C-alpha positions in Angstrom: -29.9 -10.1 -16.8 -29.0 -6.8 -15.1 -25.4 -5.9 -14.2 -25.4 -4.4 -10.7 -23.2 -1.4 -10.1 -22.0 -0.5 -6.6 -23.1 2.9 -5.3 -20.9 4.7 -2.8 -23.7 5.0 -0.2 -24.3 1.2 -0.2 -20.7 0.2 0.4 -19.5 -1.2 3.7 -15.9 -0.4 4.4 -13.8 -2.6 6.7 -10.5 -1.9 8.4 -7.8 -4.4 7.7 -4.5 -4.9 9.5 -1.5 -6.4 7.7 1.8 -7.3 9.4 4.5 -6.7 6.8 7.3 -8.5 8.7 9.4 -10.7 6.5 7.2 -10.2 3.4 8.7 -9.2 0.1 7.7 -5.6 -0.6 6.3 -6.3 -4.1 4.0 -9.1 -2.9 2.9 -6.9 0.0 2.1 -4.0 -2.3 0.1 -6.1 -4.7 -2.0 -7.6 -1.9 -2.6 -4.2 -0.2 -3.5 -2.5 -3.5 -6.1 -5.2 -4.2 -7.7 -4.5 -0.8 -7.5 -0.7 -1.3 -9.3 -1.0 -4.6 -11.8 -3.6 -3.4 -11.1 -5.9 -6.4 -11.7 -9.0 -4.2 -15.3 -8.0 -3.5 -18.2 -9.4 -5.6 -19.7 -5.8 -5.8 -16.5 -4.4 -7.4 -17.2 -1.6 -9.9 -14.2 -0.1 -11.7 -15.5 3.5 -11.6 -16.4 3.5 -7.9 -14.0 3.4 -4.9 -15.1 0.1 -3.3 -12.0 -0.6 -1.3 -11.3 -0.9 2.4 -9.0 0.9 4.8 -5.7 -0.9 5.2 -3.2 -0.5 8.1 0.3 -1.9 7.4 2.5 -2.4 10.5 6.2 -3.3 10.7 7.1 -1.5 7.5 10.7 -1.4 8.5 10.9 -5.2 8.4 9.8 -5.8 4.8 12.3 -7.7 2.6 13.9 -6.5 -0.6 14.6 -9.6 -2.8 17.4 -10.0 -5.4 19.4 -6.8 -6.2 16.5 -4.4 -5.4 18.4 -3.1 -2.3 21.2 -1.9 -4.6 19.0 -0.1 -7.1 19.2 3.6 -7.0 16.3 6.0 -6.6 16.8 9.4 -8.3 15.2 12.7 -7.6 16.0 16.3 -8.8 15.7 19.5 -6.9 15.0 21.5 -10.2 18.2 23.5 -9.7 21.2 23.1 -11.9 23.3 20.1 -10.7 20.5 19.1 -8.3 20.3 15.4 -9.2 20.4 13.3 -6.0 20.1 9.6 -5.5 20.2 6.9 -2.8 19.7 3.2 -2.9 16.4 1.5 -2.1 17.9 -0.1 1.0 19.0 3.3 2.3 15.6 4.8 1.6 13.9 1.9 3.3 16.2 2.2 6.3 15.8 5.9 6.7 12.1 6.3 5.8 10.3 2.9 6.0 6.8 4.3 6.0 7.4 6.4 2.9 9.2 3.6 1.1 6.4 1.1 1.5 3.7 3.7 0.8 5.5 4.7 -2.4 5.6 1.1 -3.7 1.9 0.5 -2.8 0.7 3.7 -4.4 2.6 2.8 -7.5 0.3 -0.2 -7.9 -2.8 1.9 -7.7 -4.4 3.7 -10.7 -2.8 7.1 -11.3 -6.1 9.2 -11.3 -8.6 10.5 -8.8 -9.8 7.0 -7.9 -6.3 5.9 -7.1 -5.7 9.0 -5.0 -8.9 8.2 -3.0 -7.7 4.7 -2.5 -4.3 5.9 -1.4 -5.8 8.1 1.3 -7.2 4.9 2.9 -3.7 3.5 3.4 -2.0 3.8 6.8 1.6 2.7 7.1 3.6 2.4 10.4 7.3 1.4 10.9 6.6 -0.4 14.1 4.0 -2.8 15.5 1.9 -0.1 17.2 -0.8 1.9 15.4 -3.4 4.4 16.7 -6.4 2.7 15.0 -7.6 0.3 17.7 -10.9 2.0 18.0 -11.8 0.9 14.4 -11.3 -2.8 15.4 -9.3 -3.8 12.3 -9.4 -7.4 11.1 -6.0 -9.1 10.9 -5.1 -10.6 7.5 -2.4 -13.2 7.1 -0.4 -12.9 3.8 1.2 -16.0 2.4 4.9 -15.5 1.7 5.6 -18.4 -0.6 4.5 -18.7 -4.2 
């Protein structure tokens, strides 16, 4: 029996549309990361970027469960006394696209393969997106466990 490895030239990439309204951010990120990597495909190969393009709309309407909204996110300006912080809820309110994108990219591999998968992610705060020409397929995510 021969194990078939996917080749980049043979892959067919789809465009997927996910509406994030009312979905917990962690569950959304796990599902989107799975589609970006292509782990649901039968031709999945760990060393090849097999994933699809994913468009996430309504990023400003994701849900932070538990006390995650009160957790602080820290960053440093590299100058003395340059430690700055804000809560996750403040970050999500001010920069919804960046907040959702950061969580999703955190669930991808931290190497060149993960960077390539991250470039196929498109996140928008509202319901409109400029990718109608690609005819994305709408995917429904189940909220309950």
